[in-house]
Backbone as ProteinMPNN parsed JSONL, in Angstrom:
{"seq_chain_A": "XXXXXXXXXXXXXXXXXXXXXXXXXXXXXXXXXXXXXXXXXXXXXXXXXXXXXXXXXXXXXXXXXXXXXXXXXXXXXXXXXXXXXXXXXXXXXXXXXXXXXXXXXXXXXXXXXXXXXXXXXXXXXXXXXXXXXXXXXXXXXXXXX", "coords_chain_A": {"N_chain_A": [[82.294, 74.597, 292.371], [82.452, 71.854, 290.274], [85.098, 69.867, 289.045], [85.947, 68.227, 286.138], [87.801, 65.29, 286.04], [90.983, 65.136, 284.487], [92.663, 62.985, 284.29], [92.302, 59.83, 285.935], [93.105, 59.092, 289.405], [95.535, 56.8, 290.18], [97.808, 56.198, 291.433], [99.568, 55.758, 294.453], [100.923, 57.772, 297.162], [104.37, 58.752, 296.85], [106.884, 56.259, 297.167], [109.526, 56.433, 296.809], [111.924, 59.057, 296.332], [112.274, 59.697, 293.641], [109.837, 59.249, 292.513], [108.111, 61.271, 293.219], [107.617, 63.574, 291.452], [106.05, 62.344, 289.384], [103.844, 61.417, 290.826], [102.858, 63.881, 291.721], [102.158, 65.0, 289.194], [100.15, 63.213, 288.287], [98.169, 63.591, 290.23], [97.725, 66.344, 290.019], [96.726, 66.411, 287.409], [94.383, 65.062, 287.8], [92.548, 66.893, 288.598], [91.61, 67.15, 291.127], [91.769, 68.994, 293.93], [92.152, 68.25, 296.625], [93.406, 65.763, 296.48], [95.79, 66.54, 295.287], [96.828, 68.167, 297.291], [97.706, 66.318, 299.156], [100.241, 65.634, 298.371], [101.976, 67.299, 299.537], [103.803, 68.168, 302.492], [102.495, 69.081, 305.723], [102.738, 72.492, 306.327], [104.41, 72.953, 304.193], [106.199, 74.787, 301.623], [105.427, 76.747, 298.822], [106.519, 78.325, 295.865], [104.991, 80.264, 293.966], [105.462, 82.456, 292.377], [108.541, 83.936, 291.563], [110.335, 84.839, 294.453], [108.115, 84.996, 296.082], [107.049, 83.237, 298.39], [104.57, 80.902, 299.544], [102.321, 79.327, 301.895], [100.243, 76.743, 303.379], [96.749, 77.407, 303.081], [97.078, 79.283, 301.001], [99.037, 78.123, 299.385], [97.667, 75.843, 298.426], [95.558, 77.084, 297.096], [96.914, 78.42, 295.042], [97.894, 76.255, 293.507], [95.436, 75.141, 292.826], [94.317, 77.088, 291.172], [95.853, 76.765, 288.857], [95.153, 74.113, 288.231], [92.492, 74.505, 287.541], [92.609, 75.452, 284.963], [92.4, 73.287, 283.349], [94.244, 71.965, 281.811], [96.606, 69.472, 281.233], [99.592, 68.694, 283.158], [102.942, 67.983, 282.29], [105.771, 66.211, 283.378], [109.32, 66.001, 283.684], [111.707, 64.54, 285.304], [114.954, 65.653, 285.991], [117.215, 65.536, 287.685], [117.789, 63.785, 290.728], [118.728, 64.09, 293.953], [119.59, 62.477, 296.773], [119.693, 62.443, 300.339], [119.609, 60.632, 302.967], [116.58, 61.093, 304.54], [115.879, 63.253, 303.026], [115.504, 64.913, 299.854], [116.677, 66.476, 296.9], [115.13, 67.682, 294.089], [115.305, 68.203, 290.656], [113.363, 69.305, 288.169], [111.997, 69.36, 284.973], [109.128, 70.857, 283.593], [105.896, 71.24, 282.011], [102.897, 72.891, 281.178], [100.73, 72.667, 278.727], [98.477, 73.417, 276.272], [94.997, 73.666, 275.388], [92.936, 75.718, 277.213], [90.02, 75.514, 279.402], [88.503, 77.682, 278.662], [88.945, 77.892, 276.0], [91.204, 79.193, 275.196], [94.713, 79.279, 274.303], [97.161, 77.737, 276.395], [100.25, 77.949, 277.936], [102.62, 77.208, 280.158], [105.677, 76.913, 281.713], [108.637, 75.488, 283.233], [111.65, 74.931, 285.178], [111.78, 73.149, 287.903], [113.029, 73.488, 291.216], [113.076, 71.552, 293.77], [112.372, 70.331, 297.107], [112.0, 67.324, 298.781], [110.706, 65.222, 301.396], [110.963, 62.228, 303.301], [108.302, 60.973, 305.086], [107.039, 59.933, 308.375], [105.407, 57.825, 307.682], [106.724, 56.623, 305.648], [106.333, 57.615, 303.117], [107.034, 59.953, 300.482], [106.983, 63.486, 300.315], [106.476, 66.85, 299.106], [108.395, 69.448, 300.563], [109.461, 71.869, 299.972], [108.437, 73.557, 297.169], [109.475, 74.838, 294.357], [108.609, 75.885, 291.584], [109.597, 77.398, 289.415], [112.276, 77.555, 289.769], [115.615, 78.95, 289.892], [115.718, 82.123, 288.378], [117.115, 83.482, 285.383], [119.477, 86.006, 285.924], [118.602, 86.616, 288.47], [119.557, 87.808, 291.646], [122.047, 86.161, 293.584], [121.606, 84.533, 296.742], [123.748, 84.205, 298.337], [127.325, 84.522, 298.137], [128.817, 83.087, 295.221], [130.245, 79.766, 295.108], [133.783, 79.227, 295.128]], "CA_chain_A": [[82.287, 74.13, 291.0], [83.058, 70.537, 290.111], [86.065, 69.795, 287.954], [86.026, 66.909, 285.535], [89.187, 64.849, 286.043], [91.69, 64.935, 283.228], [93.058, 61.577, 284.409], [91.979, 59.303, 287.269], [94.235, 58.83, 290.298], [95.795, 55.383, 290.392], [99.098, 56.096, 292.102], [99.683, 56.142, 295.855], [102.016, 58.705, 297.388], [105.668, 58.211, 296.45], [107.704, 55.445, 298.066], [110.907, 56.841, 296.535], [111.898, 60.464, 295.924], [112.194, 59.776, 292.181], [108.435, 59.11, 292.119], [107.314, 62.426, 293.647], [107.082, 64.357, 290.329], [104.981, 61.607, 288.688], [102.666, 61.448, 291.712], [102.338, 65.242, 291.619], [101.517, 65.185, 287.886], [98.901, 62.462, 288.224], [97.178, 64.226, 291.1], [97.41, 67.621, 289.379], [95.909, 66.133, 286.235], [93.08, 64.543, 288.213], [91.659, 68.014, 288.854], [91.148, 67.064, 292.516], [92.712, 69.739, 294.766], [92.452, 67.519, 297.868], [94.401, 64.738, 296.133], [97.059, 67.232, 295.056], [97.31, 68.659, 298.582], [98.362, 65.214, 299.864], [101.628, 65.514, 297.903], [102.736, 68.271, 300.314], [103.815, 68.096, 303.953], [101.915, 70.224, 306.426], [103.741, 73.546, 306.472], [105.25, 73.053, 302.996], [106.313, 76.098, 300.98], [105.351, 76.815, 297.359], [106.933, 79.627, 295.348], [104.273, 80.365, 292.694], [106.149, 83.515, 291.639], [109.845, 84.146, 292.196], [110.393, 85.743, 295.581], [106.825, 85.067, 296.764], [106.681, 81.927, 298.947], [103.277, 80.787, 300.225], [102.106, 78.065, 302.608], [98.873, 76.474, 303.81], [95.665, 77.63, 302.122], [97.568, 80.01, 299.824], [99.714, 77.132, 298.553], [96.664, 75.01, 297.762], [94.809, 77.945, 296.179], [97.764, 78.665, 293.869], [97.854, 75.042, 292.686], [94.077, 74.946, 292.317], [94.127, 78.001, 290.037], [96.434, 76.115, 287.671], [94.322, 72.951, 287.91], [91.241, 74.95, 286.929], [92.798, 75.691, 283.535], [91.974, 72.073, 282.659], [95.316, 71.523, 280.912], [97.488, 68.596, 282.007], [101.013, 68.991, 283.325], [103.899, 66.922, 281.992], [106.997, 66.399, 284.158], [110.491, 65.227, 283.291], [112.775, 64.699, 286.3], [116.297, 65.774, 285.43], [118.137, 65.038, 288.702], [117.288, 63.555, 292.084], [119.845, 63.914, 294.863], [119.016, 62.056, 298.049], [120.542, 62.319, 301.509], [118.74, 60.131, 304.025], [115.155, 61.332, 304.361], [115.689, 64.461, 302.221], [115.914, 64.799, 298.454], [116.582, 67.633, 296.028], [114.643, 67.255, 292.78], [115.341, 69.186, 289.581], [112.332, 68.73, 287.3], [111.438, 70.17, 283.889], [107.69, 70.645, 283.511], [105.163, 72.109, 281.095], [101.435, 72.829, 281.053], [100.625, 73.141, 277.351], [97.26, 72.947, 275.619], [93.898, 74.613, 275.293], [92.212, 75.798, 278.472], [88.562, 75.355, 279.367], [87.915, 78.854, 278.019], [89.285, 77.851, 274.584], [92.447, 79.924, 274.932], [95.931, 78.481, 274.465], [97.857, 77.836, 277.677], [101.608, 77.392, 277.988], [103.386, 77.615, 281.327], [106.724, 75.902, 281.856], [109.753, 75.864, 284.071], [112.497, 73.892, 285.739], [111.576, 73.23, 289.345], [114.045, 73.122, 292.195], [112.189, 71.13, 294.848], [112.879, 69.494, 298.192], [111.015, 66.371, 299.303], [111.139, 64.537, 302.613], [110.24, 61.003, 303.643], [107.571, 61.134, 306.328], [107.001, 58.774, 309.268], [104.688, 56.736, 307.018], [107.572, 56.102, 304.578], [105.979, 58.268, 301.845], [107.75, 61.19, 300.185], [106.138, 64.642, 300.01], [107.187, 68.113, 298.955], [108.603, 70.368, 301.669], [109.616, 73.123, 299.227], [108.107, 73.414, 295.751], [109.887, 76.067, 293.685], [108.421, 75.426, 290.213], [110.333, 78.13, 288.394], [113.698, 77.507, 290.07], [116.254, 80.263, 289.789], [115.519, 82.833, 287.116], [118.329, 84.155, 284.925], [119.632, 87.373, 286.376], [118.231, 86.807, 289.867], [120.751, 87.864, 292.487], [122.269, 85.013, 294.456], [121.432, 84.842, 298.159], [125.094, 84.2, 298.903], [128.381, 84.553, 297.14], [129.029, 81.769, 294.613], [131.391, 78.99, 295.578], [134.942, 79.385, 294.23]], "C_chain_A": [[83.02, 72.805, 290.924], [83.979, 70.544, 288.9], [86.093, 68.371, 287.43], [87.48, 66.472, 285.499], [89.744, 64.724, 284.63], [92.146, 63.479, 283.178], [92.684, 61.091, 285.797], [93.249, 59.053, 288.082], [94.365, 57.331, 290.491], [97.022, 55.167, 291.257], [98.997, 56.543, 293.557], [100.766, 57.21, 295.983], [103.348, 57.987, 297.176], [106.345, 57.404, 297.556], [109.185, 55.752, 297.902], [110.883, 58.287, 296.055], [111.77, 60.645, 294.411], [110.754, 59.758, 291.682], [107.604, 60.36, 292.412], [106.799, 63.236, 292.454], [105.946, 63.648, 289.583], [103.705, 61.576, 289.513], [102.028, 62.832, 291.65], [101.56, 65.411, 290.314], [100.181, 64.451, 287.816], [97.814, 63.139, 289.046], [96.793, 65.615, 290.585], [96.419, 67.385, 288.241], [94.545, 65.552, 286.579], [92.061, 65.667, 288.38], [91.161, 68.074, 290.284], [92.131, 67.801, 293.428], [93.066, 69.019, 296.061], [93.501, 66.443, 297.612], [95.771, 65.376, 295.921], [97.658, 67.7, 296.374], [98.054, 67.58, 299.357], [99.823, 65.043, 299.481], [102.553, 66.445, 298.681], [102.687, 67.927, 301.792], [103.002, 69.25, 304.51], [103.027, 71.256, 306.587], [104.668, 73.685, 305.279], [105.194, 74.469, 302.422], [106.233, 75.904, 299.467], [105.758, 78.216, 296.957], [106.265, 79.802, 293.976], [104.812, 81.458, 291.783], [107.479, 83.732, 292.323], [109.785, 85.197, 293.297], [109.11, 85.837, 296.394], [106.433, 83.693, 297.303], [105.331, 81.988, 299.651], [103.196, 79.42, 300.897], [100.606, 77.89, 302.839], [97.836, 76.724, 302.734], [96.108, 78.374, 300.861], [98.284, 79.077, 298.857], [98.682, 76.344, 297.745], [95.83, 75.825, 296.774], [95.61, 78.21, 294.901], [97.763, 77.445, 292.945], [96.476, 74.856, 292.058], [93.788, 75.866, 291.13], [94.695, 77.394, 288.759], [95.621, 74.896, 287.262], [93.057, 73.368, 287.168], [91.385, 75.292, 285.453], [92.343, 74.477, 282.726], [92.992, 71.542, 281.668], [96.275, 70.669, 281.722], [98.924, 69.106, 282.075], [101.814, 67.76, 282.916], [105.173, 67.236, 282.765], [108.094, 65.485, 283.63], [111.581, 65.448, 284.333], [114.138, 64.698, 285.615], [117.326, 65.182, 286.398], [117.382, 64.817, 290.003], [118.508, 63.251, 292.94], [119.279, 63.64, 296.247], [120.08, 61.997, 299.129], [119.622, 61.911, 302.657], [117.285, 60.347, 303.687], [114.844, 62.623, 303.607], [116.14, 64.212, 300.792], [115.722, 66.136, 297.755], [116.2, 67.115, 294.648], [114.712, 68.426, 291.804], [114.455, 68.601, 288.479], [111.896, 69.744, 286.241], [109.95, 69.843, 283.794], [107.07, 71.624, 282.519], [103.667, 71.825, 281.221], [101.162, 73.468, 279.699], [99.375, 72.554, 276.712], [96.245, 74.064, 275.523], [93.104, 74.56, 276.584], [90.718, 75.633, 278.287], [87.864, 76.518, 278.66], [88.236, 78.921, 276.531], [90.561, 78.579, 274.222], [93.656, 79.006, 275.082], [96.594, 78.778, 275.812], [99.239, 77.236, 277.506], [102.329, 78.033, 279.166], [104.435, 76.534, 281.515], [107.822, 76.413, 282.757], [110.621, 74.672, 284.405], [112.448, 74.074, 287.247], [112.834, 72.83, 290.099], [113.271, 72.831, 293.477], [112.926, 70.317, 295.904], [111.731, 68.619, 298.673], [111.609, 65.692, 300.532], [110.294, 63.285, 302.808], [109.61, 61.195, 305.015], [107.611, 59.877, 307.173], [106.29, 57.568, 308.664], [105.488, 56.123, 305.868], [107.299, 56.726, 303.223], [106.697, 59.612, 301.72], [106.767, 62.275, 299.766], [107.021, 65.873, 299.837], [107.231, 68.878, 300.268], [108.731, 71.771, 301.08], [109.362, 72.816, 297.762], [108.367, 74.763, 295.102], [109.82, 75.808, 292.184], [109.217, 76.162, 289.149], [111.828, 78.167, 288.66], [114.313, 78.891, 290.023], [116.009, 80.854, 288.407], [116.841, 83.455, 286.689], [118.339, 85.603, 285.405], [119.187, 87.626, 287.799], [119.498, 86.871, 290.698], [120.845, 86.626, 293.373], [122.104, 85.45, 295.906], [122.787, 84.916, 298.85], [126.095, 84.283, 297.778], [128.55, 83.161, 296.529], [130.274, 81.078, 295.162], [132.563, 79.175, 294.617], [135.176, 78.138, 293.399]], "O_chain_A": [[84.115, 72.671, 291.471], [83.677, 71.147, 287.87], [86.246, 67.421, 288.198], [88.322, 67.203, 284.979], [89.064, 64.27, 283.71], [92.027, 62.82, 282.145], [92.743, 61.866, 286.752], [94.325, 58.833, 287.526], [93.419, 56.668, 290.916], [97.246, 54.065, 291.759], [98.41, 57.583, 293.855], [101.451, 57.514, 295.007], [103.435, 56.766, 297.307], [106.374, 57.81, 298.717], [110.002, 55.38, 298.744], [109.909, 58.704, 295.429], [111.214, 61.643, 293.953], [110.474, 60.197, 290.566], [106.494, 60.489, 291.895], [105.614, 63.569, 292.441], [104.976, 64.296, 289.19], [102.608, 61.695, 288.968], [100.808, 62.952, 291.541], [100.434, 65.907, 290.322], [99.192, 65.005, 287.338], [96.67, 63.247, 288.604], [95.635, 66.013, 290.709], [95.405, 68.073, 288.131], [93.644, 65.549, 285.74], [90.855, 65.431, 288.314], [90.372, 68.954, 290.627], [93.222, 67.291, 293.682], [94.186, 69.168, 296.551], [94.389, 66.234, 298.439], [96.79, 64.818, 296.327], [98.874, 67.637, 296.555], [98.948, 67.898, 300.141], [100.571, 64.375, 300.193], [103.772, 66.395, 298.513], [101.668, 67.456, 302.295], [102.837, 70.277, 303.852], [104.149, 70.903, 306.952], [105.624, 74.458, 305.336], [104.272, 75.236, 302.697], [106.879, 75.021, 298.904], [105.394, 79.188, 297.619], [106.881, 79.528, 292.946], [104.643, 81.4, 290.565], [107.545, 83.714, 293.553], [109.259, 86.293, 293.105], [109.015, 86.665, 297.3], [105.562, 83.041, 296.726], [104.988, 82.992, 300.275], [103.902, 78.483, 300.524], [99.809, 78.776, 302.533], [98.017, 76.301, 301.592], [95.58, 78.129, 299.777], [98.152, 79.223, 297.642], [98.813, 76.199, 296.53], [95.438, 75.311, 295.726], [95.049, 78.224, 293.805], [97.644, 77.593, 291.729], [96.364, 74.461, 290.897], [93.096, 75.472, 290.191], [94.083, 77.498, 287.696], [95.416, 74.664, 286.071], [92.602, 72.662, 286.267], [90.379, 75.411, 284.753], [91.948, 74.608, 281.568], [92.651, 70.757, 280.784], [96.72, 71.089, 282.79], [99.401, 69.829, 281.201], [101.402, 66.628, 283.172], [105.609, 68.386, 282.807], [107.842, 64.362, 283.193], [112.307, 66.439, 284.261], [114.428, 63.849, 284.772], [118.203, 64.421, 285.989], [116.459, 65.56, 290.338], [119.231, 62.285, 292.694], [118.575, 64.473, 296.818], [121.209, 61.567, 298.891], [118.94, 62.751, 303.244], [116.797, 59.85, 302.671], [113.689, 63.047, 303.549], [117.039, 63.408, 300.542], [114.737, 66.838, 297.985], [116.855, 66.226, 294.103], [114.227, 69.518, 292.103], [114.753, 67.543, 287.926], [111.476, 70.853, 286.572], [109.56, 68.681, 283.903], [107.629, 72.681, 282.225], [103.24, 70.678, 281.353], [101.341, 74.675, 279.535], [99.232, 71.335, 276.62], [96.585, 75.246, 275.57], [92.652, 73.494, 277.004], [90.214, 75.614, 277.164], [86.768, 76.358, 278.124], [87.857, 79.88, 275.859], [90.961, 78.584, 273.058], [93.638, 78.071, 275.883], [96.585, 79.91, 276.295], [99.378, 76.13, 276.984], [102.608, 79.232, 279.171], [104.107, 75.348, 281.478], [107.931, 77.612, 283.015], [110.361, 73.55, 283.971], [113.001, 75.029, 287.793], [113.591, 71.957, 289.675], [112.86, 73.751, 294.184], [113.958, 69.703, 295.635], [110.632, 69.106, 298.94], [112.826, 65.598, 300.693], [109.095, 63.266, 302.529], [110.291, 61.534, 305.982], [108.155, 58.86, 306.745], [106.529, 56.43, 309.07], [105.006, 55.216, 305.189], [107.983, 56.392, 302.255], [106.934, 60.307, 302.708], [105.849, 62.037, 298.982], [108.142, 65.937, 300.341], [106.24, 68.95, 300.994], [108.183, 72.735, 301.614], [109.989, 71.929, 297.183], [107.595, 75.708, 295.265], [110.848, 75.541, 291.561], [109.484, 75.605, 288.085], [112.58, 78.742, 287.874], [113.604, 79.894, 290.105], [116.087, 80.155, 287.397], [117.611, 83.908, 287.535], [117.343, 86.32, 285.303], [119.366, 88.733, 288.306], [120.418, 86.081, 290.488], [119.832, 86.113, 293.85], [122.417, 86.585, 296.263], [122.941, 85.623, 299.846], [125.748, 84.131, 296.607], [128.44, 82.16, 297.237], [131.22, 81.723, 295.616], [132.353, 79.271, 293.408], [136.107, 78.098, 292.594]]}, "name": "protein", "num_of_chains": 1, "seq": "XXXXXXXXXXXXXXXXXXXXXXXXXXXXXXXXXXXXXXXXXXXXXXXXXXXXXXXXXXXXXXXXXXXXXXXXXXXXXXXXXXXXXXXXXXXXXXXXXXXXXXXXXXXXXXXXXXXXXXXXXXXXXXXXXXXXXXXXXXXXXXXXX"}
């Protein structure tokens, strides 16, 4: 099935970690799953549901399901912390509108993501955790004093 682009792709992959969320949004909104897949490193991890990480074809299928709704995503980076070729991105996002089936759609979260600069100098997601930590989720380790 062909998907009509919501917006055309004009942006190259990110040259700075701060640009990764905008590149993701543009490629998501294009409706082109192959263009969106380029925003991820090979072997990247996506957490489409808390506690359920996926990689490879499952990662791309999860993103494609959201793209098929036909509702654009809006992103608002909150923080970007960079250390060499790695960056932690905290990004508020929302998919809000009317889906192709005429039903209202609203999905939102605050992502906790990791991006890495590749050998080509472009930044891509290594870990995409769109819902970040959920209130009440147990911590993996004891909190820092």
